[in-house]
Structures are given as C-alpha cells and as structure tokens.
C-alpha positions, 0 to 999 in steps of 0.5 A: 717247707715245700719244694718244687722238684723239676725233673729235666732231660739232660743230654749229658747224662748216661743213656736211659735204660727202662730196666734201671728206671724204678720210679715206682719204688721211688714214689712208694718210698717217698709217700711221706714227703711227696705231695704231688707229681706228674710226668709232662706231655712231650715238649712238641705239645707245649705252648709258650704264652706271652703278653707284650704291649697288651697283645697275646702271643702263643707260640707252639714248642719246641725250641731248638736252642733248649737242650734240656726239657722239663719232663715232669715235676714233684712237690715235696714237703720236707723238714730242710733243703738237705732232706729235699736234696736227699729225696731227689738224689734217689729219683731215677732221673738223678741218674738219667737226667737232672733234677732241680730243687727249689724251695717255695717262697712264702707270701708275707703272711707265711702261706704258699699257693701249695697249701 
C-alpha cells in the first residue's frame, strides 16, 4: 500500500537544531519503503490556483492565518498503516515539526496515480 507523508512545520514543536537533524540517516534506512520525497521551496514562493465560475484565480502565498506549512513530502510503500506510522516516527520532523500520513485511495480498478 502507498502512503503520502506530508512533512509540516509546527510552531508548537521543539526548536529546530541542525545538529539533531539526521535526515540523511532516515533516508538511508528507509530505502526499502521510501518511493520518492523532496523538500519544498518556501511558502512565499507558492501559488494557489482556483477556478470559480470559469475564471482562473492565481494568488501568491503566504497566508498569515496558516501556522503550519507543508515543508516537504515522501511517498512510502508499506505493508500496513502501522508500518507507515513507524517509518514516519523516525523522521527528524516528527520531533521538530509534524508528519501527516495518509493512505493512497486506489481507483475502482485498484490502481493509483503513484504506480
């Protein structure tokens, strides 16, 4: 099963310390379940795209009302949700931020766009 893990900032987490961020080890030890992952550019460079009533609206970020921003993502392929949570628990941002794990929702024929 495939899982999307969103790596999010969290203003209530302990302060980030580079010396405690061992992302290289996490990546190396999850090569068997980690399909792909990347950091994302800062929210100030984001664009929000909407179509309402046939009209395109593109808005520059950021949004002051949003305290937690998505900083990156990983796609995991795990045997169970519990395994995906365990893998996420070892990510440095479990300590310095917040990780959201969601199972991919296959189409009726059982495929996902992540195939």
